[in-house]
N, C-alpha and C positions, 0 to 999 in steps of 0.2 A: 162487081168487077167485070169489065168488058174484055173479051178475048176474041180472036178470030174464030170463025165457026168450027174449024177442025183443030183448034188449039190442043185439046186433050185426047184426040183420036188415037187409040192404041196405047195410051199412057198407062203404065202400071205404077201403083203407089203403095209403098209400105211406110208406116209411120211408127217410130219408136218413141214412146212417150217417156222422155227422160228430161231431167233438169227442173222439174216442178218445185222441188224442195229448195234448190239453189236459187231459183227465181224468187221465191218467197223470202228467203233469208236475205237476199240482196236488197229487199224492200222493207226489211225489219218486220216481216210477218212470220207467223208460225208456218212450219212446213205443210201443215194440213191446208192452209190457205192456197199454197202452190198447187196442191193436188186438186183442189176445187177449181182453180183457174184452168188447170190442165183438162179437167172433165168438160169445162165449157168450150175450150178450144177444140177438143175431140168432136163435140157436137157441131161446132161451126165448120170444121173441115169436112165432116161427113155430109153436111147439108150442101156445102159448096161443090163437093164431088158429084152429088146427086144432080145439082143444077147444071153442071157442065155437060152431063149426059153422054160423054164419049170415053169415059175411063174404061180401058180394056180389062177383061176379066183375067186374073192371074190363075193359071191352071192349078187345080186342086184335085186330088184323086177321086173325090165323089161328085164333082161338078165340072163337066167339061164342055157343056153346050156352047155354041158360038153365040156371040152377041151380048153376053151378059157383062155387067160392069162390076168392078170390085175395088175395095180399098181395104188394106190390112192395118190394124192397130195393134201394136205390141204393148199391152197395157200393164201387166203385172207378171214379172218373172219369178221363178223359184228363188232367186237371190233376194227378192224383196221381202221374204219371210224373215230375214235377219234384221229387219228394221225394228225399232221399238214397237211393242204390242199396241200402244195407243195409236201410233201412226198407221200400222197395218189395219187396225179396226176402222179408222177414219177412211182409209182408201176403200175398204170393202163396203162400208156404208155408202160412200159416194158411187161406187160401182153399181150397187143395187138401185140406188136412187136414179141414176142416169139410165139404167136399163128400163126402169119403169116409166119415167117421164121425159127422158132425153130427146126422144123422137116420138112422133105420133105413128108408131109402126102399124097399128091396125088399119089406119086410114091412108097409108102411103105404100107405094110399090117398092118397099125396101125389104131385102132378105137379110136375116141375122144368122151368122154362124160363129160358133166358138171353137177355139182350138186350145189344147192344153189339158192338164190333169185336173178334173173338177173335184176329185174325191176329197181333197183337203179343204174345200170350200164349205161354208155353212150349207146345210141341206136346203134351207129356204132359198138361198141364192142359186143352188143347183137346179131346184125346181123351176125357178123363174127363167133361168137360162134355157132349160129344156122346153118350157112353154113358148118362149120367144122363137126358138128355132122351129118348133112344130107349127106355130101360128103363121110364121112368115115363109115356110118352105116352098110354097107355090108362087111366091112373088117373083117377078121377072125383071125388076129394075135393078138399082144398085145393090150389091151384096156388101154388107159391112161385116168383115171378119175381125173378131176380137180374140187375141191371144191372151189367155190368163192362166197363171200358174204353169208357165212353159219354161223350158231351159235346155241348155245343151251341155251343162256340166254334170259329171257323175256325182 
């Protein structure tokens, strides 16, 4: 997609990943197919933001340097645990799969940060999240912030 040079300069982006199940249902597909499509769209959006190269960093308590770029994905809220166990399991498998192969993090200048309570997640997934954050901590390009198991309701 072509845009003027300064199209995204200073732009802050937050993406709430919602409606995947409804998208699938409207096409006669199982809800899990919608989640898989949503994961693919997540990858496409993050790649496009990286290509734009001008996304402004959204200030976060532990990272305030100037010039960094960031996009926030709100991927799995605490409310999502109320879904059927099969659907939650499929979402978590997709999450792990896309963390592993969704981007070529080791060979790209992308930093990965996770927000939310990890303690309810599978220990293998927690370990993978910790490794991705550690391995990408010194990257200076786009920061992909992923909110998982987050919520504002008591």
